[in-house]
C-alpha positions, 0 to 999 in steps of 0.5 A: 165405572167410578174411580178408586177412592185413592185416585179421586183423592189424588185427582182432587188435590192435583186439581187444586194445585194446578188451578193455583188454589194451592201454591208452591210451599202450601201445606195440604190437609193432613192425613187425618183431615183427608181421612175424615173428608173422604171417610176412608183409611189412612192407607187409602190417603197415603196411597193417593199422597204417594202418587202425587209425590211420585209425580213431583207435585208434592213433597212429604216430610215428617212432622211438616206434613205434605207440601206443594212442591216448588219448581225444581232447580235444574242443572241444564245447559239451557234452562226453561226461561221465563220470557216475561221476567226476562223482558222486565229484567231488561227494563222493558214493558212486557205484554202478552196478546192472546190470539187464540185458545181452544180445547180440542182432541189431539189430532193423530196427523199432528205429531206433537199433539199425538205425542203429548196427549195420545187419544186425549185433549190438548189446550192449543194456545197462540199468542204474541209476546211484546217488549215496549209494544214491539213484537218480540216472539210469536208463540204456539203452545200445546198443553196436555189437557189431562195433566194441566186442566187449570190452564184451560181457564187461566187468566193470561193478562197477569201471567203469559202461558209459560209463566203460568206453567212455571208457577203452577206445574213442577217439571222434571225434564226439558228438551230444547231445539234451536233452529232458523227459519224464514218469515212467512205469511202470518208469521211475518205480519204479526212479527212486523218482519219482511217476508223471508227475514231470518227468525230464530226458532225455539221448540221445547218439550217439558215433562213431569216424570214420564208425562209430557206437559207441554210443547211450545214453539217460539219464533223471534226476529233474528235481532230480537233475542239471543241465548247464552249457555255457560258450562264447563268440564264435569268432575267425571270428565276431569 
């Protein structure tokens, strides 16, 4: 069964946004232009644009039209960092080495994949972040393929997966978990660490509305990275 027309319009616009054809701040075609392109009513177009706005992908403004949303600023104790930018801000040379990327069905026996995509597909990405040529972090990332189809063919030479997502996919909520682990097996080899050496492990989920976008696990040699959070009492607490 074919999709309703408003869903097809939404899907086409979303695909252009997620593929980077429309960048944050760019204007979508006007309602009249979309009506002519798809041969439909204003109500059908409005329904599609409203769905995009509800997902956080666009903002609709009187007179200005419909604009691709910019990633939102969040008041969080721990924000979602851009690791590549942080390394470059320290004056170091940054590089990302892609180890593997595959699109495959989510596995029910892997909780992160089942939570992320249900019965759908995930894009599984493994890579190594380097600072001045030395291993900084090993990354295992899962992306909801239905929510972010453009990442399956994205060029990570220019932007690593995390940076690419921050540039292309507005997120509305994030959850971070920090723990410690000992280096083992391939992790120790790739990070040039002694077996059993202490590692900092950061796991993060991000959402766009009710939809899970990505799960990532990054592990760092204990002396290579730290996280600082500054906070104070809120007005309500006072």
